[in-house]
C-alpha positions as CSV (number, residue, x, y, z in Angstrom):
1,L,32.1,106.4,280.0
2,K,33.7,105.9,276.8
3,N,34.6,102.3,277.1
4,K,31.6,101.4,278.7
5,V,28.7,103.1,276.5
6,V,28.3,103.0,273.6
7,F,25.2,105.2,271.1
8,T,23.9,103.6,268.3
9,R,21.1,105.2,266.3
10,N,18.4,103.1,264.0
11,D,15.2,103.6,262.4
12,V,13.1,101.9,264.4
13,V,10.4,101.9,262.5
14,R,12.5,99.4,260.1
15,V,14.4,97.4,261.6
16,K,13.0,94.0,262.0
17,K,15.8,93.1,265.4
18,L,17.5,95.7,267.7
19,P,21.2,95.4,268.2
20,E,21.9,94.2,271.4
21,F,21.8,96.3,274.3
22,D,21.5,96.5,278.2
23,I,18.4,99.8,277.7
24,A,17.3,101.6,275.8
25,V,16.9,105.2,276.3
26,G,14.4,108.0,274.4
27,L,13.6,111.3,275.6
28,G,10.6,113.2,273.2
29,F,11.2,110.2,270.8
30,I,8.2,108.1,271.4
31,D,5.9,111.3,270.6
32,Y,6.7,110.6,267.4
33,L,5.7,107.1,266.2
34,N,2.0,106.4,265.9
35,K,0.1,103.3,266.9
36,Q,1.4,100.5,264.8
37,E,4.7,102.1,265.2
38,L,4.7,102.0,269.2
39,R,3.1,98.2,269.0
40,E,6.2,97.2,266.4
41,L,8.8,99.6,268.9
42,F,7.5,97.6,272.3
43,R,7.5,94.1,270.7
44,L,10.9,94.7,269.2
45,L,11.4,95.4,273.4
46,L,10.6,92.3,274.3
47,G,12.9,90.8,277.1
48,H,14.9,94.2,277.2
49,Y,14.6,96.8,279.8
50,F,13.4,100.6,278.8
51,F,13.4,104.5,279.9
52,F,10.9,106.6,277.2
53,S,10.0,110.6,278.1
54,V,6.2,110.6,277.3
55,F,4.2,113.8,276.4
56,E,0.5,112.6,277.8
57,K,-2.9,113.2,276.1
58,K,-4.3,115.9,278.0
59,F,-4.9,119.9,277.9
60,S,-2.1,121.4,279.5
61,L,0.7,124.6,279.1
62,R,3.9,121.5,278.0
63,N,1.5,120.0,275.2
64,L,0.5,123.3,273.7
65,L,3.5,124.7,273.8
66,H,5.4,121.4,272.5
67,A,2.1,122.0,269.6
68,V,3.8,125.1,268.6
69,Y,7.3,123.8,269.0
70,V,6.4,120.9,266.7
71,R,4.8,123.5,263.7
72,I,7.6,125.3,264.2
73,Q,10.0,123.2,263.0
74,R,8.3,121.6,260.4
75,C,8.3,118.3,262.5
76,P,5.9,115.5,260.8
77,G,4.0,114.9,263.1
78,A,3.7,113.9,266.8
79,F,1.2,111.9,268.5
80,K,0.1,112.0,272.1
81,Y,-1.3,109.4,273.9
82,T,-3.3,108.8,277.1
83,K,-2.4,105.9,280.0
84,D,-5.0,104.4,279.2
85,E,-3.5,104.0,275.4
86,L,-0.6,103.4,275.6
87,R,-1.0,100.3,278.7
88,Q,-3.4,98.7,275.3
89,I,-0.2,99.3,273.6
90,I,2.3,98.5,275.4
91,P,2.3,94.2,275.9
92,K,1.5,93.2,279.0
93,N,4.1,91.0,279.6
94,L,6.5,93.8,280.0
95,N,5.8,94.8,283.4
96,S,6.2,98.2,282.4
97,Y,4.3,101.2,284.5
98,F,4.5,105.2,284.6
99,L,7.4,107.4,286.5
100,E,6.6,110.9,287.5
101,K,9.2,113.1,288.2
102,D,9.0,116.9,288.6
103,K,5.5,117.2,285.9
104,M,7.2,115.0,283.6
105,L,6.2,111.5,283.0
106,F,8.1,108.5,281.5
107,I,7.4,105.4,281.0
108,T,10.2,102.1,281.8
109,N,9.9,98.2,282.9
110,L,13.5,99.1,285.2
111,Q,13.3,97.8,288.5
112,K,11.5,99.8,290.9
């Protein structure tokens, strides 16, 4: 993989254009973006593939533990969204869908 995979790091809140890439992957990432930042991220992702984990806004042990983790780690905050809220934020032409695997929720536009 050394010659096939390149990982880059950017502050998605500040970039105006993403570098060339095949797929954007974010695990535990979009939970830290507010609605406006999410809208901008997905605007930048038009024409690109993506795969993100999602902590859905609902009462669950996993969300409770995540809230405790965020406080202990002194993270600036975490945002939770329902599936409907994410559908309203993400442009329809990205053809995104939710994928549940091993009790985890993801959002992607990779071909099924």
